[in-house]
Phi, psi and omega in degrees: 000168180295322180295318181296319180291327177294321176296317178299318179297319180296321178296323177298319178300314182299317181293317181291323177295317178298319179297317179297322180296318179295319181295316183277344179302136007255021186273342180291134180243142178294343179271358179282126180299326181301331180296324183282342171276328183297316185298306178294331177295319176296325178301316180293315181298320181293334178297316178296316181297315181297319181294323179292321180292316183283339181050047181234094186286345179269357182290138183270355184295326182294305179298326179294316179295317179297317180298317179296317180296314179297319180295321180296314179299316180299318180296317180294318178297317179295317180296319180293324178296313183294321184277348187241330188305125188307307183302340178275349184220042185303314183297323180297313182290325180292334178265017176300331176227124174242145190240142169277141182284136176226134182274319189237144176291322196298330182274359186252341174237128186295135174279137190242157170277122185289353175276321190236347189260352183275138178290114184252358179230119176268180187297316180295319179294322178298319178296318179295318180295322178293319178297321178296319178297314180291333179299341178281351181236088183296333180290338180264311186297335180285348186247342191229163168245155175272125180291184181291132179289133176242147183264121181205169180251131179233115178053043176085357180246148182264134182223156159264130183226146179209142176281156170269126184238148180301138184269004178192161184298314184289331175292324175293313183302320182285345184222026192302323184274345184268326184079169176285172190290337182160228184212168177242149174218145184231130178297139179286334186251357182215108184287357176269348184265088180235127186231136171257112180268118189248001183255017180230083184301138177259096182272314181267118188234155181281320185237339189261355182245157179235174175056225187290348180264357172291130184302312182293320178294321179300317178293319178301313182294340181256026169098008183253028180287337181255009180255133179281113181248142181209167175059062177285093185251149183266126178224163180232134179283179186290349175262002177089008179282133184275138179222155164260131179248123188233128181274138174258122185233160174227152179294141180295319183204126176055233179251031179293160179266017174258132187236163170236146181275126182258341181177187183214146175249145168242135178237116178295123187292344179263310185268338183082004180299132182249132174231139181247136181225153165284168179300321183287331184268355186300141178304149185293337182287344178287124182263329192234096175256328181266106182296148180303315182295324179293314180298317181298315179295322178299314181294317181291324177294315177302313181295329181288328183253015183301325181243033177094177184276318185268065184243071186287343178275355181065024181297125179069000180296143179228158174214158180288146176289163183292132178088138178226140183229162177259129177234165177265128181281168178297338177274003180090350180274156177280143183227146165281133176243136169207147172281158175241129182235160171293144182295345180263006183224139178245352188264324186234162179251154174259353179174183174214162188233140170242131182234123179299125185291346177262302189272337184082004178298131187246141176235132181245135181238117179278086180219119179293147180187194180257156178280170177298321178295322178293325176300313179300318180296322179297316180291319177301326180296339177278346187229054186301319181292321180293320180295321177295335179272005176103004177292152179228155174251122182288165178306141184280137181248140184274136174223177174243136175219121180050045175078004182241145177280131178226153174262146172229136180225150174272139177252128182239155176275185185295340178262014179068022174273135181293133181239345181173192183223145174243143178232132181220136176291141174290327188267321186248111186299330184278347181271093183212143182211157177227141176213157181288338173235162180295327178294316179296317179299319180296317180299315180293324179294315180299319179297319182292317180291327177291319181293324181274352178052045183275338193245153172238151180294133178198169172064221185292349178285085182292141179275134177234141180239130180223158174237134181191184182254141181288121180265335181198145179211139177209170183212163172209159180259126180233119180052040176082001181243143181271126179248134182250143176238133180214153175250135180246133186296335182279350177230072186296141176083355181254128179269120179270128180247126185216141175258142182300314171047037179093354178272106186287347181286331186295312180296339182269356184285139181231166175301133180100346178291146175268129184226156171240125183229153172242132185217166178277119182259109178237009181079011179267167182290329180250148181220142179271128180274131180254340179213138187221132178220118177272112185285349178273352179250117181278000000 
């Protein structure tokens, strides 16, 4: 009968849906809109299959099933449109990112010592160093792959870290309960500091394990099949224990691709123990709760709806610049950094944003400057022959120096070996320098900014005034301007850098003269002089 065939068709739907779930398992999420289209689509397909098997063209189950399936899809499409369409939810999308007010840049990005605080190892270089380290152990490298490097802080130090994962199915099968030997970590500031940690087995893996030891399957089996999970990143607590840190997110509105972070999971990579936390309750050793993709979508959604929904002229619209990096904030916490540009411009920024990688607290700074790509181009412009030979400039990272935001990038040769460093001001396009060491690059940058008189003392660069006798003085010409270097006996060990800049006393100064100077005090070896008075010249 028609009723019996309709029941049979429904059973077919249930079986095919179950089969599809198993095939897509464990990556299918109940929050995926595609799942709700899949079920009625299977309903329609099963109607054809059922009708072909029964060979009953007069049966009404097929048109009834098709009608029900089409009606369901139409209803879902209409519902998704109403709950997601931007003009109906302008305020929600405009509040995708809310910002704390900040007056000064200097307290928001940590000022660093250019000897020890600059990132000298990028992600690709960290992977190469880790591979070299593992190459010394043929018994290990023949069995494993190095997982994705993650950037994190362990006991106050910055590292690139990655788990060792099985490189094949049969290698996993033969050692499934034991796990790989551990993980590797590489210092961010010292390419000689590479460590293979072997006493922390990695049993639960993102890519190298199967069945119950697959990280995603393990989470699914423990009740998180209906939770949208993303950004499965590898972190280590301050005692060296390995964990997977996974963000729990929800859609901002309807079926939009903008999300908010609701909490975080930690999975012990050895035992598989799962702990769930709110953002506020998360252990302090967790560095990354706010995924890069989530933060980026929030900023772009906010910028898109900044001036309302019906803004076809793009007036005031903003978007994040290409590439996002992690920097250390003035409060010591790690932050996502990105520039914000007008949607009609690719060369300059109208401001930049810092987002706490744990809490998601956002700070916006209305300061015009250059983009990360423009920074790379500026540094490349200093090395045209090297760039033609295949040298590359890595993505620029933001730091603070004397109260001003600056970019620093690693320069590599065609074989990806580090050859030097480039420094470029975020605000002043002409202030850019390259050196074979970070110290040399910094020295040349300070000279260039001093010579061009582009900067004024501000922010954390506290002004100090001293009187003393000149112990040594020398000069050089940079870009047509004379820069002077001098040592003052009252500030031993600090090199004072000063441009004549219309001050006729500076070229006349000699060893033994008594001077009073005002300079930017940042605790660095070199300091920029802002005011100079030779007391021997009336």
